[in-house]
Backbone as a ProteinNet text record, in pm:
[ID]
protein_1_A
[PRIMARY]
MIATPEHLKLKAKFFKGFADPTRLAILEYLNDGESQSSEIAEGLSQSKSNISNHLSCLLDCGLLRNRRDGRKIYYSIRIDKVREMLDDSDKALRQVYDEIAECIRYG
[TERTIARY]
-1419.4	-1302	-1193.7	-1144.7	-1018.2	-895.6	-806.5	-680.1	-585.6	-559.5	-463.9	-306	-198.3	-61.7	-45.6	-88.3	-81.4	-160.9	-287.7	-359.2	-287.9	-237	-178.8	-52.2	25.6	151	101.9	5.4	-63.4	-108.1	-173.7	-238.6	-119.6	-19.8	94.1	153.5	177.4	220.3	147.8	11.3	-69.3	-42.9	-34.4	-4.9	134.7	220.4	350.3	347.3	232.4	221.6	180.5	136.9	88.5	200.6	297.9	383.4	501.3	538.8	659.1	613.6	674.3	624.5	607.8	702.3	689.9	555.7	569.2	439.9	317.5	306.4	178.4	166.5	275.1	245.5	203.3	244.7	195.3	44.4	8.3	-134.3	-220.8	-155.8	-244.4	-249.4	-144.3	-129	-242.1	-235.9	-339.4	-484.8	-505.1	-640.3	-731.8	-679.9	-749	-793.5	-707.5	-727.7	-588.7	-616.7	-492.3	-385.9	-260.9	-163.4	-33.6	49	179.5	280.7	389.1	489.2	553	587.4	650.9	590.8	448.8	359	366.2	376.5	376.4	510.8	630.6	763.3	774.9	712.9	736	637.4	524.9	430.1	481.7	568.2	602.8	753.4	812.3	943.4	1031	1017.4	1102.1	1156.2	1273	1325.1	1214.7	1224.9	1152.1	1178.8	1323.8	1358.7	1305.9	1311.6	1255.2	1106.4	1028.4	883.2	866.1	929.1	909.8	926.3	1032.5	1049.1	923.6	880.1	777.3	634.5	621.5	511	506	599.4	632.1	589	623.1	593.4	445.4	400.3	239.7	165.5	203.1	149.9	148.5	280.4	309.3	211.7	176.1	103.4	-36.4	-77.5	-230.4	-305.7	-221.4	-287.5	-316.7	-238.6	-260.5	-268.1	-341.4	-341.4	-250.8	-248.2	-187.9	-267.9	-267.9	-330.5	-240.6	-217.4	-119.5	-232.4	-173.7	-240.1	-118.3	-109.4	19.4	118.2	226.5	364.7	348.5	225.1	212.3	142.9	177	132.1	75.9	-59	-128.5	-133.1	-127.3	-137.1	-256.6	-344.1	-457.6	-467.7	-548.8	-568.1	-661.3	-631	-717	-833.5	-842.9	-968.7	-1011.8	-1145.6	-1205.5	-1194.8	-1187.1	-1165	-1044.6	-928.6	-793	-830.3	-909.9	-942.3	-1008.3	-1100.4	-1190.3	-1068.5	-977.4	-892.6	-802.2	-753.9	-695	-765.3	-888.6	-974.6	-997.1	-1035.1	-1054.1	-936.9	-821.2	-695	-665.3	-710	-703.9	-796.3	-914.7	-1007.2	-954.7	-900.7	-845.6	-707.3	-657.4	-517.9	-565.7	-672.9	-694.4	-734.9	-784.4	-830.5	-705.9	-594.2	-483.8	-353.4	-368	-245.3	-147	-185.2	-79	-4	-78.6	-6.5	89.5	27.4	130.7	225.2	234.3	345.6	447.5	382.5	488	554.9	475.2	530.5	661	746.6	887	916.4	800.6	816.5	803.6	750.7	737.2	834.3	934.7	1049.9	995.2
836.5	755.2	832.5	837.2	903.5	810.4	893.2	807	804.5	681.7	662.6	666.6	679.8	693.6	566.1	441.3	318.7	294.7	352.1	347.2	438	544.4	627	571.4	497.3	433.6	336.8	271.9	157.3	209.3	319.9	393.8	435.6	490.7	545.5	432.8	321.2	187.6	153.5	164.6	115.8	204	322.3	427	413.8	339.8	323.4	242.8	156.3	72.5	163	275.7	378.1	467	497.3	599	582.1	448.7	423.9	428.9	499.3	486	368.4	273.8	139.4	66.2	69.9	-10.8	50.8	188	272.3	220.8	201.3	157.8	28.7	-65.5	-209.6	-192.7	-135.6	-117.2	-51.4	38.2	103.2	-8.1	-80.8	-181.9	-304.7	-333.4	-439.6	-405.3	-261.7	-209.3	-269.7	-298.4	-353	-496.8	-565	-710.3	-799.2	-912.5	-998.6	-998.4	-1036.2	-1035.3	-1108.8	-1162.1	-1251.1	-1129.3	-1160.7	-1061.8	-1046.1	-1130.2	-1109.8	-1009.8	-1014.8	-929.7	-777.9	-779.6	-648.4	-579	-678	-597.5	-556.2	-637.2	-582	-467.6	-456.6	-342.5	-215.9	-231.5	-117	-87.1	-159.4	-147.3	-153.6	-243.3	-282.7	-412	-435.9	-561.3	-662.7	-784.3	-889.2	-899.7	-869.7	-890.7	-774.1	-637.7	-540.7	-553.3	-580.2	-594.8	-724.2	-816.9	-932.6	-871.1	-801	-739.5	-657.9	-581	-489	-565.1	-665.6	-775.1	-815.7	-874.3	-948.8	-827.3	-727.9	-612.3	-587.5	-580.3	-558.3	-682.2	-796.7	-924.2	-933.2	-886.4	-903	-808.7	-689	-593	-603.4	-698.8	-750.2	-665.2	-604.1	-525.3	-597.8	-710.8	-795	-938	-1008	-1162.9	-1227.9	-1337.2	-1428.1	-1555.8	-1613.2	-1753.3	-1830.8	-1946.4	-2036.3	-2099.8	-2129.2	-2192.9	-2274.8	-2398.9	-2484.6	-2401.4	-2374.2	-2287.1	-2151.8	-2103.1	-1966.1	-1905.2	-1777	-1723.2	-1597.3	-1561.6	-1439.9	-1343.7	-1225.4	-1123.1	-1037.6	-1003.9	-910.7	-826.2	-725.2	-628	-717.5	-721.5	-804	-753	-598.7	-542.5	-435	-443.1	-349.6	-205.8	-185.6	-37.4	27.6	-62.2	-22	41.1	-36	28.6	176.3	157.6	296	391.4	372.3	468.3	517	399.5	461.8	565	524.6	623.5	753.9	732.1	859.6	947.4	896	970.7	1068.4	996.3	1075.5	1187	1180.9	1290.1	1386.2	1351.1	1450.2	1518.1	1445.3	1508.6	1599.5	1584.6	1693.3	1811.2	1809.4	1935.4	2009.4	1946.6	2015.8	1985.2	1947.1	1918.1	2033	2155.1	2255.7	2283.2	2266	2303.6	2187.3	2043.1	1932.5	1936.3	1996.8	1987.7	2089.9	2203.9	2298.6	2293.7	2177.9	2166	2109.2	2186.5	2156.1	2082.4	2052.6	1977.3	1826.4	1776.3	1641	1596.7	1658.8	1605.1	1554.5
2017.7	2088.1	2108.2	2262.6	2276.7	2238.5	2153.3	2104.5	2216.3	2266.7	2360.4	2285.2	2355.2	2282	2206.8	2285.8	2197.6	2083	2074.2	1974.3	1841.6	1901.7	1788	1739.9	1794.8	1746.7	1662.3	1688.4	1603	1488.3	1478.6	1381.6	1269.3	1340.6	1259.2	1189.7	1261.1	1204.6	1068.9	1095.2	989.6	865.9	876.4	774.8	712.7	786.5	698.3	590.9	591.5	466.7	355.3	368.1	275	237.4	329.2	320.9	240.6	219.4	119.6	-23.1	-117.9	-254.5	-322.6	-296.6	-373.5	-296.4	-179.5	-114.2	-160.6	-164.5	-225.3	-360.1	-447.2	-572.5	-599.1	-499.7	-498.9	-453.9	-371.5	-330.8	-459.5	-512.8	-613.7	-740.3	-758.5	-875.9	-842.2	-724.1	-659.4	-636.8	-658	-643.3	-754.5	-866.7	-978.8	-987.7	-878	-849	-838.7	-815.9	-775.2	-870.6	-823.6	-923.4	-880.3	-950.5	-905.8	-879.3	-789.9	-780.2	-891.1	-999.1	-1121.3	-1199.7	-1206.8	-1281.3	-1224.4	-1083.2	-1009.6	-1047.3	-1026	-1062.4	-1193.2	-1279.8	-1416.9	-1438.7	-1390.7	-1407.6	-1350	-1244.4	-1183.8	-1209.2	-1288.5	-1329.2	-1206.9	-1117.2	-1018.8	-1022.1	-938.9	-926.4	-839.6	-882.4	-825.3	-666	-631.1	-500.8	-418	-468.1	-422.4	-385.8	-497.6	-481.6	-375.7	-382.4	-281.6	-129.3	-110.9	23.8	65.3	-14.4	23.1	8.5	-52.3	-43	77	132.5	274.6	379.1	363.2	453.2	461.8	360.3	346.7	375.3	373.6	415.2	575.4	626.6	765	840.6	794.7	837.7	810.4	749.7	716	619.9	526.5	413.2	301.1	277.5	163.4	217.1	130.2	150.1	38	29.9	-71.4	-72.1	-215.1	-229.1	-314.2	-311.1	-390.5	-469.6	-605.5	-703.8	-776.4	-719.7	-773.4	-717.6	-819	-770.2	-795	-827.1	-832.1	-726.1	-680.9	-555	-606.1	-568.1	-611.7	-467.7	-522.1	-396.6	-438.9	-326.5	-338	-209.4	-222.4	-97.4	-2.6	134.4	214.1	253.1	271.3	324.7	223.4	187.7	101	148.9	279.2	318.3	267.9	241.6	187.7	55.7	-31.4	-168.3	-138	-57.9	-43.9	-2.5	87.8	126.1	18.9	-71.3	-182.4	-279.9	-287.3	-378.6	-311.2	-190.3	-96.9	-90.2	-75.8	-70	-196.1	-316.8	-450.3	-440	-397.4	-391.2	-294.5	-174.2	-101.3	-171.5	-228.3	-272.9	-383.7	-464.9	-570.1	-478.7	-371.7	-295.5	-249.8	-214.8	-154	-231.4	-363.4	-441.4	-455.8	-477.2	-482.1	-351	-227.2	-110.4	-71	-103	-77.8	-165.3	-285.2	-390.8	-336.6	-270.3	-228.3	-79.3	-24.6	131.3	140.6	220	250.3	366.6	440.8	567.8	557.2	455.4	431.2	324.7	291.9	215.7	89.2
[MASK]
+++++++++++++++++++++++++++++++++++++++++++++++++++++++++++++++++++++++++++++++++++++++++++++++++++++++++++

């Protein structure tokens, strides 16, 4: 497949969901199963409003889904491939850990 500029823009946008440390932490947290926003906030030691904003972003981008049970809303990873990507990224990171840690270009 030849990557068109439009495809590459969309792909870069997809990876922004993983690029923010808080959004990545939420994805990692939900990798073990669904959870409520208050549980995620507590588990990540973040404010509920901050977690809520990031959950909205992840929902809008299609990486998460939610389900309502009465007044409670549960969040989970929508696509199994995202779980695989999280696991695969850990494997890849182990192979280049020292280089990434020393890299000054990625801030």
